[in-house]
N, CA, C and O atoms as a GROMACS GRO file, in nm:
protein
  440
    1MET      N    1   0.742  -2.211  -0.855
    1MET     CA    2   0.616  -2.147  -0.887
    1MET      C    3   0.529  -2.130  -0.762
    1MET      O    4   0.470  -2.024  -0.740
    2VAL      N    5   0.522  -2.234  -0.680
    2VAL     CA    6   0.442  -2.226  -0.557
    2VAL      C    7   0.501  -2.121  -0.464
    2VAL      O    8   0.427  -2.048  -0.398
    3GLY      N    9   0.635  -2.113  -0.458
    3GLY     CA   10   0.700  -2.014  -0.373
    3GLY      C   11   0.665  -1.872  -0.414
    3GLY      O   12   0.638  -1.788  -0.328
    4ARG      N   13   0.666  -1.845  -0.543
    4ARG     CA   14   0.631  -1.711  -0.593
    4ARG      C   15   0.484  -1.680  -0.565
    4ARG      O   16   0.448  -1.567  -0.532
    5ARG      N   17   0.400  -1.781  -0.578
    5ARG     CA   18   0.257  -1.761  -0.552
    5ARG      C   19   0.234  -1.725  -0.405
    5ARG      O   20   0.155  -1.635  -0.374
    6ARG      N   21   0.303  -1.794  -0.317
    6ARG     CA   22   0.290  -1.763  -0.173
    6ARG      C   23   0.346  -1.625  -0.141
    6ARG      O   24   0.292  -1.553  -0.058
    7GLN      N   25   0.456  -1.590  -0.208
    7GLN     CA   26   0.515  -1.458  -0.188
    7GLN      C   27   0.416  -1.349  -0.231
    7GLN      O   28   0.397  -1.251  -0.159
    8ARG      N   29   0.354  -1.365  -0.346
    8ARG     CA   30   0.254  -1.269  -0.394
    8ARG      C   31   0.137  -1.260  -0.296
    8ARG      O   32   0.084  -1.152  -0.269
    9GLU      N   33   0.096  -1.376  -0.245
    9GLU     CA   34  -0.014  -1.380  -0.150
    9GLU      C   35   0.023  -1.303  -0.023
    9GLU      O   36  -0.059  -1.227   0.029
   10GLN      N   37   0.145  -1.321   0.026
   10GLN     CA   38   0.189  -1.251   0.147
   10GLN      C   39   0.199  -1.101   0.122
   10GLN      O   40   0.159  -1.021   0.207
   11GLU      N   41   0.253  -1.063   0.007
   11GLU     CA   42   0.263  -0.920  -0.026
   11GLU      C   43   0.125  -0.856  -0.033
   11GLU      O   44   0.106  -0.745   0.017
   12ALA      N   45   0.030  -0.924  -0.094
   12ALA     CA   46  -0.107  -0.872  -0.101
   12ALA      C   47  -0.168  -0.862   0.039
   12ALA      O   48  -0.233  -0.763   0.071
   13ALA      N   49  -0.146  -0.963   0.121
   13ALA     CA   50  -0.199  -0.961   0.258
   13ALA      C   51  -0.140  -0.845   0.338
   13ALA      O   52  -0.212  -0.776   0.410
   14ASP      N   53  -0.009  -0.824   0.325
   14ASP     CA   54   0.056  -0.714   0.396
   14ASP      C   55   0.001  -0.578   0.352
   14ASP      O   56  -0.028  -0.492   0.435
   15ALA      N   57  -0.013  -0.561   0.222
   15ALA     CA   58  -0.063  -0.434   0.169
   15ALA      C   59  -0.208  -0.410   0.211
   15ALA      O   60  -0.243  -0.300   0.254
   16LEU      N   61  -0.290  -0.512   0.200
   16LEU     CA   62  -0.430  -0.496   0.238
   16LEU      C   63  -0.445  -0.473   0.388
   16LEU      O   64  -0.532  -0.398   0.432
   17ALA      N   65  -0.360  -0.537   0.468
   17ALA     CA   66  -0.362  -0.514   0.613
   17ALA      C   67  -0.323  -0.370   0.644
   17ALA      O   68  -0.383  -0.306   0.731
   18ALA      N   69  -0.223  -0.319   0.573
   18ALA     CA   70  -0.181  -0.181   0.595
   18ALA      C   71  -0.294  -0.084   0.562
   18ALA      O   72  -0.312   0.016   0.632
   19LEU      N   73  -0.368  -0.112   0.459
   19LEU     CA   74  -0.479  -0.025   0.420
   19LEU      C   75  -0.604  -0.048   0.505
   19LEU      O   76  -0.702   0.026   0.493
   20GLY      N   77  -0.601  -0.149   0.590
   20GLY     CA   78  -0.715  -0.180   0.676
   20GLY      C   79  -0.732  -0.085   0.793
   20GLY      O   80  -0.826  -0.098   0.871
   21ASN      N   81  -0.642   0.010   0.807
   21ASN     CA   82  -0.650   0.110   0.912
   21ASN      C   83  -0.702   0.240   0.850
   21ASN      O   84  -0.651   0.283   0.746
   22ARG      N   85  -0.801   0.301   0.909
   22ARG     CA   86  -0.865   0.420   0.851
   22ARG      C   87  -0.766   0.534   0.828
   22ARG      O   88  -0.770   0.598   0.722
   23THR      N   89  -0.677   0.560   0.922
   23THR     CA   90  -0.581   0.668   0.907
   23THR      C   91  -0.486   0.640   0.791
   23THR      O   92  -0.458   0.729   0.711
   24ARG      N   93  -0.437   0.517   0.783
   24ARG     CA   94  -0.347   0.483   0.672
   24ARG      C   95  -0.419   0.490   0.538
   24ARG      O   96  -0.361   0.531   0.438
   25LEU      N   97  -0.545   0.449   0.536
   25LEU     CA   98  -0.622   0.459   0.412
   25LEU      C   99  -0.638   0.605   0.370
   25LEU      O  100  -0.628   0.636   0.251
   26ARG      N  101  -0.662   0.694   0.464
   26ARG     CA  102  -0.674   0.837   0.434
   26ARG      C  103  -0.542   0.892   0.379
   26ARG      O  104  -0.542   0.968   0.282
   27ILE      N  105  -0.431   0.853   0.440
   27ILE     CA  106  -0.299   0.896   0.392
   27ILE      C  107  -0.277   0.846   0.250
   27ILE      O  108  -0.234   0.921   0.162
   28PHE      N  109  -0.306   0.719   0.228
   28PHE     CA  110  -0.284   0.660   0.097
   28PHE      C  111  -0.371   0.727  -0.009
   28PHE      O  112  -0.323   0.756  -0.119
   29LYS      N  113  -0.498   0.752   0.022
   29LYS     CA  114  -0.586   0.820  -0.073
   29LYS      C  115  -0.531   0.957  -0.108
   29LYS      O  116  -0.533   0.996  -0.225
   30LEU      N  117  -0.482   1.030  -0.009
   30LEU     CA  118  -0.425   1.162  -0.034
   30LEU      C  119  -0.306   1.151  -0.129
   30LEU      O  120  -0.292   1.231  -0.221
   31LEU      N  121  -0.221   1.052  -0.107
   31LEU     CA  122  -0.102   1.037  -0.192
   31LEU      C  123  -0.139   0.994  -0.333
   31LEU      O  124  -0.075   1.038  -0.429
   32VAL      N  125  -0.238   0.910  -0.348
   32VAL     CA  126  -0.283   0.872  -0.482
   32VAL      C  127  -0.336   0.996  -0.554
   32VAL      O  128  -0.305   1.017  -0.672
   33ARG      N  129  -0.413   1.077  -0.485
   33ARG     CA  130  -0.469   1.199  -0.544
   33ARG      C  131  -0.360   1.302  -0.574
   33ARG      O  132  -0.376   1.385  -0.664
   34ALA      N  133  -0.250   1.298  -0.499
   34ALA     CA  134  -0.140   1.392  -0.520
   34ALA      C  135  -0.065   1.363  -0.649
   34ALA      O  136   0.007   1.449  -0.700
   35GLY      N  137  -0.081   1.244  -0.702
   35GLY     CA  138  -0.016   1.211  -0.828
   35GLY      C  139   0.131   1.177  -0.811
   35GLY      O  140   0.179   1.153  -0.701
   36ARG      N  141   0.200   1.176  -0.922
   36ARG     CA  142   0.341   1.134  -0.924
   36ARG      C  143   0.433   1.231  -0.850
   36ARG      O  144   0.542   1.193  -0.809
   37GLU      N  145   0.390   1.357  -0.834
   37GLU     CA  146   0.472   1.454  -0.760
   37GLU      C  147   0.468   1.427  -0.610
   37GLU      O  148   0.559   1.466  -0.537
   38GLY      N  149   0.363   1.361  -0.565
   38GLY     CA  150   0.350   1.327  -0.424
   38GLY      C  151   0.319   1.448  -0.338
   38GLY      O  152   0.276   1.552  -0.386
   39ALA      N  153   0.342   1.431  -0.209
   39ALA     CA  154   0.317   1.538  -0.112
   39ALA      C  155   0.422   1.529  -0.003
   39ALA      O  156   0.464   1.420   0.036
   40ASN      N  157   0.464   1.645   0.046
   40ASN     CA  158   0.562   1.640   0.155
   40ASN      C  159   0.490   1.613   0.286
   40ASN      O  160   0.369   1.630   0.298
   41ILE      N  161   0.567   1.572   0.383
   41ILE     CA  162   0.510   1.530   0.511
   41ILE      C  163   0.431   1.642   0.578
   41ILE      O  164   0.326   1.618   0.636
   42GLY      N  165   0.482   1.765   0.569
   42GLY     CA  166   0.411   1.878   0.627
   42GLY      C  167   0.273   1.899   0.566
   42GLY      O  168   0.177   1.927   0.637
   43ALA      N  169   0.265   1.885   0.435
   43ALA     CA  170   0.136   1.901   0.367
   43ALA      C  171   0.038   1.791   0.407
   43ALA      O  172  -0.080   1.818   0.430
   44ILE      N  173   0.087   1.669   0.415
   44ILE     CA  174   0.001   1.557   0.457
   44ILE      C  175  -0.052   1.584   0.597
   44ILE      O  176  -0.170   1.565   0.625
   45GLN      N  177   0.036   1.628   0.683
   45GLN     CA  178  -0.001   1.655   0.822
   45GLN      C  179  -0.106   1.765   0.829
   45GLN      O  180  -0.204   1.752   0.903
   46ARG      N  181  -0.088   1.872   0.753
   46ARG     CA  182  -0.185   1.983   0.754
   46ARG      C  183  -0.321   1.940   0.698
   46ARG      O  184  -0.424   1.970   0.758
   47VAL      N  185  -0.321   1.872   0.585
   47VAL     CA  186  -0.447   1.834   0.521
   47VAL      C  187  -0.527   1.737   0.608
   47VAL      O  188  -0.648   1.751   0.622
   48LEU      N  189  -0.458   1.640   0.667
   48LEU     CA  190  -0.529   1.537   0.744
   48LEU      C  191  -0.537   1.566   0.893
   48LEU      O  192  -0.611   1.499   0.965
   49GLY      N  193  -0.463   1.665   0.940
   49GLY     CA  194  -0.467   1.699   1.082
   49GLY      C  195  -0.414   1.589   1.172
   49GLY      O  196  -0.470   1.561   1.278
   50ILE      N  197  -0.306   1.527   1.129
   50ILE     CA  198  -0.246   1.415   1.203
   50ILE      C  199  -0.118   1.462   1.271
   50ILE      O  200  -0.036   1.527   1.206
   51PRO      N  201  -0.098   1.432   1.399
   51PRO     CA  202   0.027   1.468   1.465
   51PRO      C  203   0.147   1.403   1.394
   51PRO      O  204   0.134   1.294   1.338
   52ALA      N  205   0.260   1.470   1.397
   52ALA     CA  206   0.380   1.425   1.325
   52ALA      C  207   0.420   1.283   1.362
   52ALA      O  208   0.455   1.204   1.275
   53THR      N  209   0.417   1.250   1.491
   53THR     CA  210   0.460   1.116   1.531
   53THR      C  211   0.364   1.009   1.480
   53THR      O  212   0.407   0.901   1.438
   54THR      N  213   0.236   1.038   1.484
   54THR     CA  214   0.136   0.944   1.433
   54THR      C  215   0.152   0.927   1.283
   54THR      O  216   0.148   0.815   1.232
   55LEU      N  217   0.171   1.037   1.213
   55LEU     CA  218   0.190   1.031   1.068
   55LEU      C  219   0.314   0.950   1.034
   55LEU      O  220   0.311   0.867   0.943
   56GLY      N  221   0.423   0.973   1.106
   56GLY     CA  222   0.546   0.898   1.081
   56GLY      C  223   0.527   0.749   1.099
   56GLY      O  224   0.577   0.669   1.020
   57HIS      N  225   0.454   0.711   1.203
   57HIS     CA  226   0.426   0.569   1.228
   57HIS      C  227   0.348   0.508   1.111
   57HIS      O  228   0.384   0.402   1.061
   58HIS      N  229   0.243   0.576   1.069
   58HIS     CA  230   0.158   0.523   0.962
   58HIS      C  231   0.231   0.521   0.827
   58HIS      O  232   0.214   0.427   0.750
   59LEU      N  233   0.310   0.624   0.799
   59LEU     CA  234   0.388   0.624   0.675
   59LEU      C  235   0.488   0.509   0.674
   59LEU      O  236   0.512   0.448   0.570
   60GLY      N  237   0.547   0.481   0.790
   60GLY     CA  238   0.640   0.368   0.800
   60GLY      C  239   0.572   0.236   0.769
   60GLY      O  240   0.629   0.151   0.700
   61THR      N  241   0.451   0.219   0.819
   61THR     CA  242   0.376   0.096   0.792
   61THR      C  243   0.342   0.084   0.644
   61THR      O  244   0.354  -0.023   0.586
   62LEU      N  245   0.299   0.194   0.583
   62LEU     CA  246   0.267   0.193   0.440
   62LEU      C  247   0.392   0.168   0.356
   62LEU      O  248   0.386   0.097   0.255
   63ALA      N  249   0.503   0.225   0.396
   63ALA     CA  250   0.629   0.204   0.322
   63ALA      C  251   0.675   0.060   0.334
   63ALA      O  252   0.719   0.000   0.237
   64LYS      N  253   0.664   0.004   0.455
   64LYS     CA  254   0.705  -0.136   0.476
   64LYS      C  255   0.620  -0.231   0.392
   64LYS      O  256   0.669  -0.333   0.345
   65ALA      N  257   0.494  -0.196   0.372
   65ALA     CA  258   0.404  -0.278   0.290
   65ALA      C  259   0.426  -0.254   0.141
   65ALA      O  260   0.365  -0.320   0.058
   66GLY      N  261   0.514  -0.160   0.108
   66GLY     CA  262   0.546  -0.132  -0.032
   66GLY      C  263   0.448  -0.041  -0.102
   66GLY      O  264   0.453  -0.027  -0.224
   67LEU      N  265   0.359   0.022  -0.028
   67LEU     CA  266   0.256   0.106  -0.089
   67LEU      C  267   0.298   0.251  -0.107
   67LEU      O  268   0.241   0.324  -0.188
   68VAL      N  269   0.398   0.294  -0.030
   68VAL     CA  270   0.442   0.433  -0.032
   68VAL      C  271   0.593   0.438  -0.043
   68VAL      O  272   0.665   0.360   0.020
   69ASP      N  273   0.640   0.531  -0.125
   69ASP     CA  274   0.783   0.558  -0.136
   69ASP      C  275   0.810   0.694  -0.073
   69ASP      O  276   0.728   0.785  -0.082
   70GLN      N  277   0.925   0.707  -0.008
   70GLN     CA  278   0.965   0.833   0.052
   70GLN      C  279   1.099   0.874  -0.005
   70GLN      O  280   1.190   0.792  -0.017
   71GLU      N  281   1.111   1.002  -0.040
   71GLU     CA  282   1.234   1.051  -0.100
   71GLU      C  283   1.267   1.188  -0.042
   71GLU      O  284   1.181   1.275  -0.033
   72ARG      N  285   1.393   1.205  -0.003
   72ARG     CA  286   1.436   1.335   0.046
   72ARG      C  287   1.464   1.424  -0.074
   72ARG      O  288   1.542   1.388  -0.163
   73ARG      N  289   1.400   1.539  -0.076
   73ARG     CA  290   1.422   1.640  -0.180
   73ARG      C  291   1.458   1.769  -0.110
   73ARG      O  292   1.374   1.835  -0.049
   74SER      N  293   1.584   1.803  -0.120
   74SER     CA  294   1.636   1.920  -0.051
   74SER      C  295   1.614   1.904   0.099
   74SER      O  296   1.669   1.813   0.160
   75ARG      N  297   1.532   1.991   0.158
   75ARG     CA  298   1.511   1.983   0.303
   75ARG      C  299   1.378   1.920   0.342
   75ARG      O  300   1.337   1.929   0.457
   76GLU      N  301   1.312   1.859   0.248
   76GLU     CA  302   1.183   1.798   0.280
   76GLU      C  303   1.179   1.652   0.235
   76GLU      O  304   1.255   1.610   0.147
   77VAL      N  305   1.090   1.578   0.296
   77VAL     CA  306   1.067   1.440   0.256
   77VAL      C  307   0.934   1.436   0.182
   77VAL      O  308   0.830   1.478   0.233
   78VAL      N  309   0.940   1.385   0.059
   78VAL     CA  310   0.821   1.377  -0.025
   78VAL      C  311   0.778   1.231  -0.034
   78VAL      O  312   0.859   1.142  -0.059
   79CYS      N  313   0.651   1.209  -0.013
   79CYS     CA  314   0.594   1.074  -0.017
   79CYS      C  315   0.509   1.061  -0.143
   79CYS      O  316   0.438   1.153  -0.182
   80THR      N  317   0.519   0.944  -0.206
   80THR     CA  318   0.439   0.916  -0.324
   80THR      C  319   0.378   0.777  -0.311
   80THR      O  320   0.435   0.688  -0.247
   81ALA      N  321   0.263   0.760  -0.371
   81ALA     CA  322   0.202   0.627  -0.377
   81ALA      C  323   0.283   0.544  -0.475
   81ALA      O  324   0.326   0.593  -0.579
   82ASN      N  325   0.304   0.418  -0.441
   82ASN     CA  326   0.376   0.326  -0.530
   82ASN      C  327   0.271   0.263  -0.622
   82ASN      O  328   0.211   0.161  -0.590
   83TYR      N  329   0.252   0.325  -0.737
   83TYR     CA  330   0.147   0.282  -0.830
   83TYR      C  331   0.172   0.141  -0.883
   83TYR      O  332   0.078   0.067  -0.909
   84ARG      N  333   0.297   0.106  -0.900
   84ARG     CA  334   0.328  -0.030  -0.949
   84ARG      C  335   0.280  -0.134  -0.848
   84ARG      O  336   0.220  -0.235  -0.886
   85ALA      N  337   0.308  -0.110  -0.719
   85ALA     CA  338   0.264  -0.204  -0.616
   85ALA      C  339   0.112  -0.213  -0.612
   85ALA      O  340   0.056  -0.322  -0.597
   86VAL      N  341   0.046  -0.101  -0.624
   86VAL     CA  342  -0.101  -0.100  -0.624
   86VAL      C  343  -0.154  -0.180  -0.742
   86VAL      O  344  -0.248  -0.259  -0.728
   87SER      N  345  -0.094  -0.161  -0.858
   87SER     CA  346  -0.135  -0.236  -0.977
   87SER      C  347  -0.116  -0.386  -0.957
   87SER      O  348  -0.201  -0.465  -0.996
   88GLU      N  349  -0.003  -0.424  -0.896
   88GLU     CA  350   0.024  -0.566  -0.872
   88GLU      C  351  -0.078  -0.626  -0.774
   88GLU      O  352  -0.120  -0.740  -0.792
   89ILE      N  353  -0.116  -0.550  -0.673
   89ILE     CA  354  -0.215  -0.599  -0.576
   89ILE      C  355  -0.351  -0.616  -0.644
   89ILE      O  356  -0.419  -0.717  -0.625
   90LEU      N  357  -0.390  -0.518  -0.724
   90LEU     CA  358  -0.517  -0.528  -0.795
   90LEU      C  359  -0.516  -0.644  -0.894
   90LEU      O  360  -0.615  -0.715  -0.908
   91ASP      N  361  -0.403  -0.664  -0.962
   91ASP     CA  362  -0.390  -0.779  -1.051
   91ASP      C  363  -0.404  -0.909  -0.973
   91ASP      O  364  -0.472  -1.002  -1.017
   92TYR      N  365  -0.340  -0.915  -0.857
   92TYR     CA  366  -0.348  -1.035  -0.774
   92TYR      C  367  -0.493  -1.064  -0.736
   92TYR      O  368  -0.540  -1.177  -0.747
   93VAL      N  369  -0.562  -0.961  -0.690
   93VAL     CA  370  -0.702  -0.980  -0.649
   93VAL      C  371  -0.786  -1.028  -0.767
   93VAL      O  372  -0.868  -1.119  -0.752
   94ARG      N  373  -0.767  -0.965  -0.883
   94ARG     CA  374  -0.844  -1.007  -1.001
   94ARG      C  375  -0.812  -1.151  -1.040
   94ARG      O  376  -0.903  -1.230  -1.068
   95GLU      N  377  -0.684  -1.186  -1.042
   95GLU     CA  378  -0.641  -1.319  -1.086
   95GLU      C  379  -0.676  -1.429  -0.986
   95GLU      O  380  -0.722  -1.536  -1.025
   96GLU      N  381  -0.656  -1.402  -0.859
   96GLU     CA  382  -0.668  -1.506  -0.757
   96GLU      C  383  -0.804  -1.509  -0.687
   96GLU      O  384  -0.849  -1.614  -0.643
   97CYS      N  385  -0.867  -1.396  -0.678
   97CYS     CA  386  -0.991  -1.389  -0.601
   97CYS      C  387  -1.116  -1.389  -0.689
   97CYS      O  388  -1.224  -1.423  -0.642
   98CYS      N  389  -1.102  -1.350  -0.813
   98CYS     CA  390  -1.218  -1.339  -0.901
   98CYS      C  391  -1.229  -1.455  -0.998
   98CYS      O  392  -1.321  -1.459  -1.080
   99ALA      N  393  -1.137  -1.548  -0.989
   99ALA     CA  394  -1.140  -1.664  -1.078
   99ALA      C  395  -1.234  -1.769  -1.021
   99ALA      O  396  -1.264  -1.770  -0.902
  100GLY      N  397  -1.279  -1.856  -1.108
  100GLY     CA  398  -1.364  -1.966  -1.062
  100GLY      C  399  -1.284  -2.063  -0.976
  100GLY      O  400  -1.161  -2.063  -0.980
  101LEU      N  401  -1.352  -2.143  -0.899
  101LEU     CA  402  -1.288  -2.238  -0.810
  101LEU      C  403  -1.290  -2.376  -0.874
  101LEU      O  404  -1.396  -2.430  -0.907
  102ASP      N  405  -1.170  -2.433  -0.891
  102ASP     CA  406  -1.164  -2.571  -0.940
  102ASP      C  407  -1.120  -2.661  -0.825
  102ASP      O  408  -1.087  -2.611  -0.718
  103SER      N  409  -1.120  -2.789  -0.845
  103SER     CA  410  -1.090  -2.882  -0.736
  103SER      C  411  -0.949  -2.864  -0.683
  103SER      O  412  -0.927  -2.881  -0.563
  104GLY      N  413  -0.852  -2.832  -0.768
  104GLY     CA  414  -0.715  -2.810  -0.722
  104GLY      C  415  -0.702  -2.683  -0.640
  104GLY      O  416  -0.629  -2.680  -0.541
  105ALA      N  417  -0.773  -2.579  -0.680
  105ALA     CA  418  -0.767  -2.453  -0.608
  105ALA      C  419  -0.833  -2.464  -0.472
  105ALA      O  420  -0.791  -2.396  -0.378
  106ALA      N  421  -0.935  -2.548  -0.459
  106ALA     CA  422  -1.004  -2.563  -0.332
  106ALA      C  423  -0.910  -2.616  -0.225
  106ALA      O  424  -0.915  -2.572  -0.111
  107SER      N  425  -0.824  -2.710  -0.260
  107SER     CA  426  -0.732  -2.765  -0.161
  107SER      C  427  -0.620  -2.666  -0.130
  107SER      O  428  -0.571  -2.664  -0.017
  108GLU      N  429  -0.580  -2.582  -0.227
  108GLU     CA  430  -0.476  -2.482  -0.202
  108GLU      C  431  -0.528  -2.369  -0.116
  108GLU      O  432  -0.451  -2.311  -0.038
  109ALA      N  433  -0.655  -2.336  -0.126
  109ALA     CA  434  -0.712  -2.225  -0.052
  109ALA      C  435  -0.717  -2.252   0.098
  109ALA      O  436  -0.720  -2.158   0.177
  110ALA      N  437  -0.717  -2.376   0.136
  110ALA     CA  438  -0.729  -2.412   0.278
  110ALA      C  439  -0.603  -2.392   0.354
  110ALA      O  440  -0.599  -2.418   0.475
   0.00000   0.00000   0.00000
């Protein structure tokens, strides 16, 4: 149980760190707004005005954090927000960060 709790904590930390960069946050917001169909890399680049190499770097970071999925469709790569991962992070924040503090939790938080 403690191992799973630490794993969830690390996953949340990784995801929140990935979103802590303004460019990555802009990319992620665009993908959330794009819905389940997502957006291809060219469209993301045009809308946000990001050079291809910079966009590739940031998409890689978001994908590694589990926030973005990439899928090849014909001759293009389509990116989508991973809504399940986002839901899990929000659940984690609600469960772990918004709960009251008891004496056992105080020692674990340190």
